[in-house]
C-alpha positions in Angstrom: -5.1 -88.0 -71.8 -4.0 -86.6 -75.1 -6.2 -86.6 -78.1 -6.2 -85.2 -81.6 -10.0 -84.4 -81.3 -10.9 -80.9 -80.2 -13.3 -80.6 -77.3 -16.1 -79.2 -79.4 -16.1 -82.3 -81.6 -16.2 -84.5 -78.4 -19.2 -82.5 -77.2 -21.0 -82.8 -80.5 -20.4 -86.6 -80.5 -21.7 -86.9 -76.9 -24.7 -84.8 -77.9 -25.5 -86.9 -80.9 -25.3 -90.1 -78.9 -27.7 -88.6 -76.3 -30.1 -87.4 -79.0 -30.2 -90.7 -80.8 -33.1 -92.2 -78.7 -35.2 -89.2 -79.7 -34.9 -89.7 -83.4 -36.7 -92.4 -85.5 -34.4 -94.7 -87.4 -36.2 -94.5 -90.7 -36.5 -90.7 -91.1 -39.6 -88.6 -91.6 -41.9 -89.5 -94.4 -42.5 -86.2 -96.1 -44.6 -87.6 -99.0 -47.8 -87.7 -96.8 -47.9 -83.9 -96.5 -49.7 -81.5 -98.8 -47.2 -78.9 -100.2 -47.9 -75.2 -99.7 -48.0 -73.0 -102.8 -46.0 -69.8 -102.5 -47.5 -66.3 -102.4 -45.8 -63.3 -104.0 -42.0 -63.2 -104.1 -41.8 -66.8 -103.0 -43.1 -66.2 -99.5 -45.1 -68.7 -97.4 -48.7 -67.4 -97.2 -50.1 -66.9 -93.8 -53.5 -65.3 -94.4 -54.8 -66.9 -97.6 -57.1 -69.7 -96.5 -57.0 -68.8 -92.8 -60.3 -68.7 -91.1 -60.7 -66.0 -88.4 -63.6 -66.2 -85.9 -65.1 -63.0 -87.3 -65.2 -61.7 -90.9 -63.1 -58.8 -92.0 -63.1 -56.6 -95.0 -59.3 -56.5 -95.2 -56.3 -58.2 -93.5 -52.7 -57.2 -94.0 -49.5 -58.7 -92.6 -46.9 -56.0 -92.2 -43.2 -56.2 -91.3 -42.4 -53.2 -89.1 -38.6 -53.7 -88.9 -36.6 -54.8 -91.9 -33.3 -56.6 -92.0 -31.6 -53.4 -93.2 -32.8 -51.7 -90.0 -35.2 -49.4 -91.8 -38.4 -48.5 -90.1 -40.5 -48.1 -93.2 -43.3 -50.6 -92.9 -43.5 -53.3 -95.6 -46.7 -55.1 -96.5 -45.9 -58.8 -96.9 -49.4 -60.2 -97.6 -53.0 -58.9 -97.8 -56.4 -60.4 -98.1 -59.6 -58.6 -99.1 -60.2 -55.0 -100.2 -58.9 -52.2 -98.0 -61.7 -50.1 -96.4 -64.4 -51.5 -98.8 -67.1 -51.2 -96.1 -65.9 -47.9 -94.6 -68.2 -44.9 -94.5 -65.1 -42.6 -94.6 -62.8 -44.5 -96.9 -60.0 -41.9 -97.1 -59.8 -41.6 -93.3 -59.8 -45.4 -93.1 -57.1 -45.8 -95.6 -55.0 -43.2 -93.9 -55.3 -45.0 -90.6 -54.2 -48.3 -92.2 -51.2 -46.6 -93.8 -50.1 -45.2 -90.4 -50.7 -48.4 -88.5 -47.6 -49.6 -86.5 -46.6 -50.7 -83.0 -43.7 -50.7 -80.6 -44.3 -54.4 -80.1 -44.7 -57.0 -82.9 -44.5 -60.7 -83.3 -42.1 -63.0 -85.2 -43.0 -65.6 -87.8 -40.9 -68.7 -88.4 -37.3 -69.4 -87.4 -34.8 -66.6 -87.1 -31.1 -66.8 -86.7 -29.3 -63.4 -86.7 -31.9 -60.7 -87.4 -35.5 -61.3 -86.4 -38.0 -58.9 -87.9 -41.2 -58.1 -86.1 -44.7 -58.1 -87.7 -48.1 -56.7 -87.1 -51.5 -57.9 -88.4 -53.9 -55.1 -89.4 -57.6 -55.9 -89.4 -60.1 -53.7 -91.1 -63.9 -54.0 -90.7 -66.0 -51.1 -91.8 -64.4 -47.9 -90.5 -62.6 -49.8 -87.7 -58.9 -50.6 -87.9 -57.3 -52.9 -85.4 -53.6 -53.7 -85.0 -52.6 -57.1 -83.6 -49.0 -57.1 -82.3 -48.6 -60.2 -80.2 -48.8 -63.9 -80.9 -51.6 -64.3 -78.4 -53.6 -61.6 -80.1 -53.2 -63.2 -83.5 -54.2 -66.6 -82.1 -57.2 -65.2 -80.4 -58.3 -63.4 -83.6 -58.1 -66.6 -85.7 -59.6 -68.7 -82.9 -59.7 -72.5 -83.2 -57.3 -74.1 -85.7 -59.8 -75.5 -88.2 -58.1 -75.0 -91.5 -54.6 -76.0 -92.9 -53.6 -72.3 -93.1 -54.5 -71.8 -89.4 -52.1 -74.7 -88.6 -49.3 -73.2 -90.7 -49.7 -69.9 -89.0 -49.7 -71.5 -85.5 -46.5 -73.3 -86.3 -44.9 -70.1 -87.6 -45.9 -68.2 -84.5 -44.2 -70.9 -82.5 -40.9 -70.3 -84.2 -40.8 -72.9 -86.9 -40.3 -72.2 -90.7 -42.9 -73.8 -93.0 -41.4 -73.6 -96.4 -43.7 -73.1 -99.5 -43.2 -75.1 -102.7 -40.6 -77.3 -101.0 -42.3 -80.6 -100.3 -39.4 -82.0 -98.3 -39.4 -79.1 -95.8 -42.9 -77.7 -95.6 -46.4 -79.1 -95.7 -49.6 -79.8 -93.8 -52.1 -82.6 -93.4 -55.2 -83.2 -91.3 -55.0 -85.5 -88.3 -58.5 -86.0 -87.0 -59.6 -82.8 -85.3 -56.0 -81.5 -85.4 -53.3 -81.0 -88.0 -49.7 -82.1 -88.6 -47.3 -79.6 -90.0 -43.9 -80.3 -91.7 -41.4 -77.5 -90.7 -37.8 -76.7 -90.1 -35.7 -74.8 -87.6 -32.0 -74.1 -87.1 -30.9 -76.0 -84.0 -27.3 -74.8 -84.1 -25.8 -71.8 -85.8 -22.1 -72.3 -85.1 -19.9 -75.4 -84.8 -21.9 -76.9 -86.5 -24.5 -75.1 -88.5 -27.4 -77.5 -88.2 -31.0 -77.5 -89.4 -33.7 -79.9 -88.2 -36.9 -81.1 -89.8 -39.9 -81.5 -87.6 -43.3 -83.1 -87.7 -45.4 -80.8 -85.5 -48.8 -81.6 -84.0 -51.1 -78.5 -83.9 -54.3 -79.0 -81.9 -57.5 -77.0 -82.2 -56.3 -74.6 -79.5 -53.2 -73.7 -81.5 -50.8 -75.5 -79.2 -47.8 -76.9 -81.1 -46.0 -80.1 -80.1 -42.9 -81.8 -81.7 -43.8 -85.3 -82.8 -40.8 -86.3 -84.9 -37.4 -84.7 -85.6 -34.6 -85.4 -88.1 -31.4 -83.4 -88.6 -31.3 -82.6 -92.4 -28.3 -80.2 -92.5 -25.1 -80.1 -90.5 -22.0 -78.3 -91.3 -19.1 -78.4 -88.8 -17.4 -75.2 -88.4 -27.2 -75.2 -66.8 -24.7 -74.0 -69.1 -22.7 -72.2 -66.4 -19.1 -71.2 -65.9 -16.4 -72.2 -63.5 -17.3 -71.8 -59.8 -14.7 -70.2 -57.5 -13.5 -71.8 -54.3 -15.3 -70.1 -51.4 -18.6 -69.5 -53.2 -21.3 -69.4 -50.7 -24.5 -71.3 -51.4 -27.6 -69.4 -52.3 -30.8 -70.3 -54.2 -32.3 -68.3 -57.1 -35.6 -66.7 -56.3 -38.4 -65.6 -58.6 -42.1 -65.5 -59.3 -41.7 -68.6 -61.6 -39.4 -71.7 -61.5 -37.9 -70.5 -64.8 -37.2 -67.0 -63.3 -35.6 -68.5 -60.2 -33.5 -70.8 -62.4 -32.1 -68.0 -64.5 -31.6 -65.9 -61.5 -29.4 -68.6 -60.0 -27.5 -69.0 -63.4 -26.9 -65.3 -63.4 -25.4 -65.5 -59.9 -23.2 -68.4 -61.0 -22.1 -66.6 -64.1 -21.2 -63.6 -62.0 -19.2 -65.9 -59.7 -17.3 -67.2 -62.7 -16.0 -63.7 -63.3 -14.4 -63.9 -59.9 -13.2 -67.5 -60.6 -11.3 -66.6 -63.8 -9.8 -63.6 -62.2 -8.5 -65.7 -59.4 -7.4 -68.5 -61.8 -5.4 -66.0 -63.8 -3.5 -64.8 -60.7 -2.9 -68.4 -59.6 -1.5 -69.3 -63.0 0.9 -66.4 -62.8 1.9 -67.4 -59.3 2.8 -70.9 -60.4 4.6 -69.8 -63.6 2.1 -70.9 -66.2 2.7 -69.8 -69.8 1.4 -66.4 -70.7 -1.1 -67.6 -73.3 -2.9 -69.6 -70.5 -3.1 -66.5 -68.3 -4.4 -64.4 -71.2 -7.1 -67.0 -72.0 -8.2 -67.1 -68.4 -8.6 -63.3 -68.4 -10.5 -63.4 -71.7 -12.8 -66.1 -70.2 -13.5 -63.7 -67.3 -14.6 -61.0 -69.8 -17.0 -63.6 -71.4 -18.5 -64.3 -68.1 -19.3 -60.6 -67.5 -21.4 -60.7 -70.7 -23.0 -64.0 -69.7 -24.0 -62.7 -66.3 -25.6 -59.7 -67.9 -27.7 -61.7 -70.4 -28.7 -64.2 -67.7 -30.0 -61.3 -65.5 -32.1 -60.2 -68.5 -33.5 -63.7 -68.9 -34.2 -63.9 -65.2 -36.1 -60.6 -65.3 -38.0 -61.9 -68.4 -39.4 -64.7 -66.2 -39.8 -62.9 -63.0 -36.5 -63.9 -61.4 -34.8 -61.9 -58.7 -31.0 -61.9 -59.2 -28.6 -61.5 -56.2 -24.9 -61.0 -56.6 -22.7 -63.9 -55.5 -20.8 -63.9 -52.2 -17.3 -65.4 -52.3 -15.0 -65.9 -49.3 -11.4 -65.1 -50.2 -9.0 -68.1 -50.0 -5.2 -68.4 -49.9 -3.3 -69.1 -53.1 -3.6 -72.9 -53.6 -0.8 -75.3 -54.1 -0.1 -76.6 -57.6 -1.9 -79.9 -56.7 -4.9 -77.9 -55.3 -5.0 -75.8 -58.5 -4.9 -79.0 -60.6 -7.8 -80.7 -58.6 -10.0 -77.6 -58.8 -9.3 -77.3 -62.6 -10.1 -81.0 -63.1 -13.4 -80.8 -61.2 -14.7 -77.3 -62.1 -13.2 -77.0 -65.5 -12.6 -80.4 -67.1 -15.8 -81.8 -65.7 -18.4 -79.2 -64.7 -17.6 -76.5 -67.1 -17.2 -78.9 -70.0 -20.5 -80.6 -69.1 -22.1 -77.1 -68.7 -21.2 -76.4 -72.4 -22.9 -79.7 -73.3 -26.1 -78.8 -71.4 -26.1 -75.3 -73.0 -25.9 -76.9 -76.4 -29.0 -79.0 -75.5 -30.9 -75.9 -74.3 -30.0 -74.1 -77.5 -31.9 -76.8 -79.3 -34.9 -77.5 -77.1 -35.9 -74.3 -75.3 -39.3 -73.2 -76.4 -38.4 -69.5 -76.0 -36.4 -68.4 -79.1 -34.5 -65.9 -77.0 -33.4 -68.6 -74.6 -32.3 -70.7 -77.6 -30.2 -67.9 -79.0 -28.7 -67.0 -75.7 -27.8 -70.5 -74.7 -26.3 -71.3 -78.1 -23.9 -68.4 -77.8 -23.1 -69.1 -74.1 -22.5 -72.7 -74.9 -20.0 -71.7 -77.6 -18.1 -69.6 -75.1 -18.2 -72.3 -72.4 -16.8 -74.8 -74.9 -13.9 -72.5 -75.4 -13.4 -72.2 -71.6 -13.5 -76.0 -71.4 -10.6 -76.1 -73.9 -8.7 -73.8 -71.6 -9.4 -76.2 -68.7 -8.0 -79.1 -70.6 -5.0 -77.0 -71.7 -4.2 -76.2 -68.1 -4.6 -79.9 -67.3 -2.0 -80.7 -70.0 0.4 -78.1 -68.6 0.1 -79.0 -64.9 0.2 -82.8 -65.0 3.9 -83.2 -65.8 4.7 -80.8 -62.8 2.9 -83.1 -60.3 4.2 -86.3 -58.7 2.7 -89.6 -59.5 0.7 -89.6 -56.2 -0.6 -86.1 -56.9 -1.7 -87.1 -60.4 -3.6 -90.0 -58.9 -5.4 -87.7 -56.5 -6.3 -85.4 -59.4 -7.7 -88.3 -61.4 -9.7 -89.5 -58.4 -11.2 -86.0 -57.9 -12.2 -86.0 -61.6 -13.9 -89.4 -61.2 -15.8 -88.2 -58.1 -17.0 -85.1 -60.0 -18.3 -87.3 -62.8 -20.1 -89.6 -60.4 -21.6 -86.5 -58.8 -22.9 -85.3 -62.2 -24.5 -88.7 -62.8 -26.1 -88.6 -59.4 -27.5 -85.1 -60.1 -28.9 -86.4 -63.4 -31.2 -88.8 -61.5 -33.2 -85.9 -60.0 -36.6 -84.8 -61.3 -36.6 -81.6 -63.3 -39.4 -79.0 -63.2 -41.4 -79.4 -66.4 -41.4 -75.6 -66.8 -37.6 -75.7 -67.0 -37.7 -78.4 -69.6 -40.2 -76.5 -71.8 -39.1 -72.9 -71.5 -35.4 -73.1 -70.5 -34.7 -76.3 -72.6 -33.2 -78.2 -69.7 -32.9 -81.9 -70.3 -35.5 -83.9 -68.4 -34.4 -86.7 -66.2 -34.0 -89.4 -68.8 -32.3 -87.0 -71.2 -29.9 -85.8 -68.4 -29.1 -89.4 -67.6 -28.1 -90.1 -71.2 -26.1 -86.9 -71.4 -24.2 -87.5 -68.1 -23.5 -91.2 -68.9 -22.2 -90.5 -72.4 -20.2 -87.6 -71.1 -18.6 -89.6 -68.3 -17.7 -92.4 -70.7 -16.1 -90.0 -73.1 -14.0 -88.5 -70.3 -13.0 -91.8 -68.8 -12.0 -93.1 -72.2 -9.6 -90.2 -72.4 -11.3 -88.6 -75.4 -11.6 -85.1 -73.9 -8.0 -84.6 -72.9 -7.4 -81.7 -75.3 -4.7 -79.1 -74.8 -5.3 -77.0 -77.8 
């Protein structure tokens, strides 16, 4: 199953095929949106034109953590006159100058460094600091002005660009608004940016109505399961927490799997680079398990370490079958699902984590296919047929699993593909494997 195409390009092609039904054929008509004039220093304005539920003398948007790491606050935008209605103006101004928070909210898309912000509200002598998205939404109340809709979209993690009509704008839509915005949907292999038409209702909820990839530069995502892994279900206060608790357990099990794989490769005389790549993959899984435990805790999940029963060293055929099913099928497909989650999870942290994990899992998938290339010539014709049959059965099992219903919370917050999307992913993936496109030994 040799191919000149690296596995990451195969995954991207399968992902593109699976995304195609979600994207309109004619592209997004950006001409119907009203462009947004820039504020000072070319920034998108968030406060000018916004209509809060209660009047204020002064509002200030402040960045409390800068890209350089400095903690000196920086005022990005202000509306009104500071302390204009205060009885003790110096004290009021001093309180505003000292305002900060250990929390903060983010505005727009972020890739590497994501600064936090606070919104300072001054009415009379009173100074209030809003440091969460919910607090800001509550202060502004119903979305009844274009600026309110832009702010809601920005709080949801989208970038609404000013003075760039093809990438930022707003228009009324009955009692709601539509906002033109962008977001990075991949930051490595490839770097990709997507244009969105967002629906923003009166309550501030943001929904994706249309999408179009506008920039692409080439450049349960879980790891390999060890033989002898005992079944256990993730537990948590929410479905998303239970899901990530289970993923954390599986990632921890992958540490064991790659340690065992490395020793099995040594036992069967595999080339040293394959052994070293297996050990490096195990170190990746240590990091994956750690970040998945954090995501589980974020959503109320209760992580439990995996239990694995030791098994004797397998024969070369058994190693090849396990590699074909766990590595060439499940781990490769896991990288594909992780790429999907990195695009569609509502939680920006989940998107960032899954994008990075998917990148590692794609590298592990390359190792699996490299092992397949090494081991096949060492098997008899009958043994190779049994390996191919095991791979086909694993692909069939994936397609069967894709027919199951997915909890809506997992689709929204964890970015898991829903049933129809999962069916497209698994079908396109199986066709790519059967066609021999994924047999890469690089």
